[in-house]
N, C-alpha and C positions, 0 to 999 in steps of 0.2 A: 396846273390843270388837274381837275378832278377825274377820278377813274369812272367816268360814266360810259356805259356801253352804247355808243352811237351806231346806228345802222349804216353800214357802208353798202350802198346799192350797187350790185353788179351791172355793168352796161349790157343791156339785153336788147338786141334788135327786134323790133316788132313787125309782124307780117299780118296784113289785113286778112280778115276772114269773112265768110258770108254768113251773117247773123244779124238779126234785128236788135240784139242786145249787146253783143260783143263786137268791138270794132277791130281789134288787133290783138295778137298774142305772140309771145316769144318764150324761149326757154334757155336757161344756162345750165349745161351739164355739170360744170365745175362746182357750182353751189346748189344744184338741184332747186333752182328758183324758177317759178312760172311767173311771167309778167302778163298782165291783162289790162287793156284799156277798153272803155265802153263807148257806145254810140251816144249816150246821153251824158250830160255833165260837162265839166270844164276841161276834160282831157287828162285827168289824173291817171297815174299808172299805179296799179296794185301789184305788189310782189307777194307771191305765196311761196314761202320757203318749204323745204323738205318735201317737194313734189318729185316723184320718181319720173324717169324718162317714159316708163310704161303709162303712168297716169297722164302725162302730157300728150302722148300719142293717142290715147283713148279719147282725150278731150278734143283734140283737133280733128280726129277722125269720126267723131260722133255725128249721127244723122242730124241731130239738132244741137248745135254748140251751146245755145242759150239754155236749153233744158239740162244738158249735161253739166253746165256750169252751176246751175241752181241746185242740182242734186249732189254733186260730188266736190265741187271747188269752193263754192260760196261758204260752206260751214268751216273751212280751214282758216287758220290764223293768217293774217296778212299785214303788210306795211303799205300805207298809202303815201305815194310820192307825188309831189307837185307836177303839173304838166310840164313837159320839156319846153325850154325856150329855144327858139330857132336862132342860132348864131350863124348868120350868113357869112 
């Protein structure tokens, strides 16, 4: 097996938010990873690493989550994960 660094996504629970753009967000303190899914698209989950707890709290506490996302989160590096499959 080659020494390729594959991204191991932390399991982050998503909480729905009131926004026209952002559907749900979650945060993992252990890895400082912000998870975001959007109202449009196929339901992919975007993981933003190296986001502090303070940055996360400012995001979810913003008057406009969509505006805050565009200004402060969107420019950050991210990993795009496929939509979750519902295993019943």
